[in-house]
C-alpha positions as CSV (number, residue, x, y, z in Angstrom):
1,M,-19.2,78.9,22.2
2,K,-21.4,75.9,21.5
3,A,-19.6,72.7,20.8
4,T,-20.6,70.9,17.5
5,L,-20.1,67.5,16.1
6,E,-17.3,68.7,13.9
7,Q,-15.5,70.1,16.7
8,A,-15.7,66.7,18.6
9,R,-14.3,64.9,15.5
10,S,-11.4,67.5,15.3
11,M,-10.7,67.0,19.0
12,L,-10.2,63.2,18.5
13,V,-8.0,63.9,15.5
14,F,-5.8,66.3,17.5
15,A,-5.4,63.8,20.3
16,Q,-4.2,61.3,17.8
17,V,-1.7,63.6,16.2
18,I,-0.2,64.2,19.6
19,E,-0.2,60.5,20.7
20,Q,1.1,59.3,17.3
21,G,3.7,62.2,17.2
22,N,3.1,63.4,13.6
23,F,0.4,64.0,11.1
24,N,1.3,61.1,8.9
25,A,1.0,58.5,11.7
26,A,-2.1,59.9,13.0
27,A,-3.6,59.7,9.4
28,K,-2.6,56.1,9.0
29,Q,-4.2,55.3,12.6
30,L,-7.4,57.0,11.8
31,G,-7.7,55.9,8.3
32,L,-7.6,59.5,6.9
33,T,-5.3,61.3,4.5
34,R,-2.8,63.7,6.0
35,A,-4.5,66.7,4.4
36,V,-7.7,65.8,6.4
37,V,-5.7,65.6,9.6
38,S,-4.2,68.9,8.9
39,Y,-7.5,70.4,8.2
40,H,-8.9,69.3,11.6
41,V,-6.2,70.8,13.4
42,K,-6.3,74.1,11.7
43,K,-10.0,74.1,12.1
44,L,-9.6,73.6,15.9
45,E,-7.0,76.6,16.0
46,S,-9.3,78.9,14.0
47,R,-12.3,78.1,16.3
48,L,-10.4,78.4,19.4
49,G,-8.5,81.6,18.3
50,I,-5.2,80.2,19.6
51,K,-2.2,78.2,18.3
52,L,-2.2,74.6,19.7
53,L,0.9,73.4,17.8
54,N,4.4,74.6,16.9
55,R,5.2,72.9,13.6
56,S,8.7,72.4,12.2
57,T,9.7,70.1,9.5
58,R,10.5,67.2,11.8
59,V,9.0,68.0,15.2
60,L,5.6,68.9,16.6
61,T,5.6,70.6,20.0
62,L,2.6,71.7,22.0
63,T,2.0,75.3,22.9
64,E,0.9,76.0,26.4
65,A,-2.8,76.3,25.3
66,G,-2.2,73.1,23.3
67,K,-1.0,71.2,26.5
68,I,-4.2,72.2,28.3
69,Y,-6.5,71.5,25.3
70,Y,-4.9,68.1,24.7
71,E,-5.7,66.9,28.4
72,S,-9.4,67.3,27.7
73,C,-9.1,65.7,24.3
74,H,-7.2,62.7,25.7
75,I,-9.8,62.2,28.4
76,I,-12.6,62.1,25.8
77,T,-10.6,59.6,23.6
78,E,-10.2,57.3,26.8
79,Q,-13.8,57.4,27.7
80,M,-14.8,56.5,24.1
81,M,-12.4,53.5,24.2
82,M,-13.8,52.4,27.4
83,V,-17.3,52.5,26.1
84,Q,-16.1,50.5,23.0
85,Q,-14.6,47.9,25.3
86,K,-17.8,47.6,27.4
87,I,-19.8,47.2,24.3
88,D,-17.3,44.6,22.8
89,S,-17.5,42.7,26.1
90,L,-21.3,42.6,25.8
91,R,-21.0,41.2,22.3
92,S,-18.6,38.6,23.0
93,E,-19.2,35.0,24.4
94,P,-18.7,35.0,28.3
95,E,-16.1,32.7,29.4
96,G,-14.3,31.7,32.8
97,K,-15.0,29.9,35.8
98,L,-17.7,30.3,38.4
99,T,-17.6,28.5,41.8
100,I,-20.9,28.2,43.5
101,T,-21.9,26.8,46.9
102,C,-25.5,25.6,47.8
103,P,-27.3,23.5,50.2
104,V,-27.5,19.9,49.2
105,N,-31.1,19.3,48.5
106,A,-31.9,22.7,47.0
107,G,-28.9,22.2,44.9
108,L,-29.9,18.9,43.6
109,Q,-33.6,19.7,42.9
110,L,-33.4,23.4,41.9
111,I,-29.8,24.7,41.0
112,V,-28.5,21.8,39.1
113,P,-31.3,21.6,36.7
114,S,-31.0,25.5,36.2
115,L,-27.3,25.2,35.8
116,N,-27.7,22.4,33.2
117,T,-29.7,24.9,31.0
118,F,-27.3,27.7,31.8
119,R,-24.5,25.8,30.6
120,N,-26.1,24.9,27.4
121,L,-26.5,28.6,26.8
122,Y,-23.1,29.5,27.8
123,P,-20.7,26.5,27.1
124,K,-17.5,28.5,27.5
125,I,-18.4,29.2,31.4
126,Q,-16.9,26.6,33.6
127,L,-18.9,25.6,36.8
128,D,-17.7,24.4,40.1
129,L,-20.6,23.5,42.2
130,Q,-20.1,22.6,45.9
131,L,-22.9,21.2,47.7
132,T,-23.0,21.5,51.4
133,D,-25.5,22.6,54.1
134,D,-22.8,24.3,55.9
135,V,-22.7,28.1,55.7
136,V,-19.4,28.7,53.8
137,N,-17.3,31.7,54.2
138,I,-17.2,32.7,50.6
139,M,-14.6,35.3,50.9
140,Q,-12.1,33.0,52.5
141,E,-12.9,30.0,50.3
142,G,-12.9,31.9,47.0
143,I,-16.5,31.3,46.2
144,D,-18.1,33.5,43.6
145,L,-21.7,32.9,44.3
146,A,-23.7,31.3,47.4
147,I,-27.2,30.1,47.4
148,R,-28.9,30.8,50.7
149,G,-32.4,30.5,52.1
150,A,-32.3,33.6,54.2
151,P,-31.5,37.3,54.0
152,L,-28.0,38.7,54.8
153,M,-27.2,39.3,58.2
154,D,-24.5,42.2,58.6
155,S,-21.6,41.5,56.4
156,G,-19.6,42.9,53.7
157,L,-21.4,40.7,51.1
158,Q,-23.9,41.7,48.6
159,A,-27.3,39.7,47.8
160,K,-29.9,39.4,45.2
161,H,-33.2,37.9,45.9
162,L,-34.0,34.9,43.6
163,A,-37.1,33.6,44.5
164,S,-39.9,32.8,47.3
165,L,-40.4,29.2,47.6
166,T,-43.7,28.1,49.5
167,T,-43.7,25.6,52.2
168,S,-46.4,23.5,53.8
169,L,-47.0,20.8,56.5
170,Y,-46.5,17.2,55.5
171,G,-46.7,13.8,57.2
172,A,-46.6,10.1,55.9
173,P,-49.8,7.8,55.5
174,S,-48.0,5.3,57.8
175,Y,-47.6,8.2,60.5
176,F,-51.4,9.1,60.1
177,R,-52.3,5.5,60.6
178,K,-50.8,5.7,64.1
179,H,-51.8,9.3,65.0
180,D,-54.9,11.4,64.6
181,R,-54.7,13.8,61.6
182,P,-54.3,17.5,62.8
183,K,-57.6,19.6,62.1
184,Q,-56.3,22.8,63.6
185,P,-53.0,24.4,64.6
186,T,-53.3,23.6,68.4
187,D,-53.5,19.9,67.5
188,L,-49.9,20.2,66.4
189,N,-48.8,20.4,69.9
190,N,-49.7,16.6,70.4
191,H,-47.5,15.4,67.4
192,Q,-43.9,14.2,66.9
193,W,-41.7,16.2,64.4
194,V,-38.6,15.7,62.4
195,I,-36.5,18.5,63.5
196,Y,-34.5,20.4,60.8
197,K,-31.4,21.7,62.9
198,L,-30.7,24.4,60.4
199,G,-34.2,25.9,60.7
200,S,-36.3,27.3,63.7
201,N,-38.0,25.1,66.4
202,Q,-41.1,27.5,66.4
203,L,-43.6,27.1,63.6
204,E,-45.7,30.2,62.6
205,L,-49.0,29.5,60.9
206,T,-51.5,32.3,59.8
207,K,-55.2,32.2,58.5
208,G,-56.6,35.6,57.8
209,E,-55.7,38.0,60.7
210,R,-55.1,35.2,63.1
211,S,-51.6,33.7,63.7
212,Y,-50.5,30.6,65.6
213,S,-47.0,29.9,67.0
214,I,-46.2,26.1,67.6
215,K,-43.0,24.7,69.3
216,V,-41.9,21.6,67.3
217,E,-40.3,18.8,69.3
218,G,-39.3,15.1,68.2
219,A,-37.0,12.3,68.6
220,V,-35.5,12.6,65.1
221,S,-33.5,15.6,64.1
222,T,-31.0,16.4,61.1
223,N,-29.0,19.0,59.6
224,N,-29.9,17.9,56.0
225,A,-33.1,18.8,54.3
226,A,-33.3,15.6,52.1
227,A,-32.8,13.5,55.3
228,R,-35.6,15.4,57.0
229,T,-38.1,14.7,54.0
230,A,-36.8,11.0,54.2
231,F,-37.6,10.8,57.8
232,V,-40.9,12.2,57.4
233,E,-41.7,9.8,54.5
234,G,-40.7,7.0,57.0
235,G,-43.4,8.0,59.4
236,H,-41.3,9.4,62.2
237,G,-43.0,12.7,62.4
238,L,-44.3,15.8,60.8
239,A,-42.3,18.7,59.2
240,R,-42.5,21.9,57.3
241,I,-41.2,21.0,53.9
242,P,-40.9,23.1,50.7
243,D,-43.6,22.4,48.3
244,Y,-41.1,21.7,45.3
245,D,-39.7,18.9,47.5
246,A,-42.9,17.5,48.9
247,T,-45.1,17.8,45.7
248,P,-43.6,14.8,43.9
249,K,-43.9,12.6,47.0
250,V,-47.5,13.5,47.5
251,K,-48.2,12.5,43.9
252,S,-46.5,9.1,44.6
253,G,-48.2,8.6,47.8
254,T,-45.5,8.9,50.2
255,L,-46.5,12.3,51.8
256,E,-49.6,13.9,52.7
257,K,-50.2,17.7,53.1
258,I,-51.9,18.9,56.2
259,L,-53.8,22.2,57.4
260,D,-53.4,23.4,53.7
261,D,-55.9,26.3,54.4
262,Y,-53.1,27.7,56.8
263,A,-50.2,29.8,55.5
264,L,-46.5,29.3,56.4
265,P,-43.5,31.5,55.8
266,S,-41.9,31.1,52.3
267,I,-38.3,30.3,52.1
268,E,-36.6,33.3,50.5
269,V,-33.8,32.3,48.2
270,Y,-31.0,34.7,47.9
271,A,-27.7,34.8,45.8
272,V,-24.8,36.1,47.9
273,F,-21.5,37.3,46.4
274,P,-18.4,39.3,47.3
275,P,-18.7,43.0,46.9
276,G,-17.5,44.2,43.4
277,T,-17.9,40.9,41.8
278,A,-21.3,42.0,40.2
279,S,-19.5,43.8,37.5
280,S,-18.5,40.5,36.4
281,K,-20.3,39.7,33.0
282,K,-20.5,35.8,33.7
283,L,-21.8,36.3,37.2
284,R,-24.4,39.0,36.1
285,L,-25.6,36.5,33.4
286,L,-25.9,33.7,36.0
287,L,-27.7,35.9,38.6
288,D,-30.2,37.1,36.0
289,F,-30.7,33.5,34.6
290,L,-31.3,32.0,38.1
291,Q,-33.7,34.7,39.1
292,D,-35.7,34.2,35.8
293,Y,-35.5,30.5,36.0
294,L,-36.6,30.0,39.6
295,R,-39.5,32.5,39.3
296,R,-40.8,30.8,36.2
297,I,-40.5,27.3,37.5
298,Y,-41.4,27.9,41.1
């Protein structure tokens, strides 16, 4: 027997009759007349060829067939309500609090500007941004979202790739007044470096099919990206720096790019979040917004 749209309507009406307890209450709930409600129930019984309800002047009771049929009608009604709630959620303005952790320098230069725009779009979402270069345990600390510059290692967390940020080698004019400017990768072995302790001490450069691996050493080291750039500007050595950070300083004359015909690995920026939280509307909005913002700007 092929199901019809009319039968689907009748099933919804039948479910309301059972849940409201009588025809009059069901009619009021559905915005129909009692006669229309009665029509749908009779239509179902006629179509199915079996009695679903025992009627008396005061009480409605389900027959055995009616109990079985009502279970299916109830499931359909619940599914419709769930879909409606999801649609209502999409239409409603998102609100609530999001706690975010991010490295200091990337946070100030990339994430804060993007969150400024995000908050203008969604003013009911509260933001708690925690800037730290430490890798925070987001499950223990109750963090909704962490911005990280590396893919996930083995963990129970989820991740979304946000952007690829290019990097290059830089030094200060004051440094190059004291040291020869590198012309090829092997020259880098003779130079001082500002060491970023959260990164690798091996530098990988490529040009075409050739690749070079350089070990970086120096008298100055730091665990903070902004401090690394400041030390390079101060003439204490060379460093691999994200282009978004170095470009304004090149324009102002405090940094110079070197070996720009060689490629270095990009920084892959990820949003990391606890499993299951991606179903949160406000978090989904933020993830999509950050991805679009960073890829357009950088």
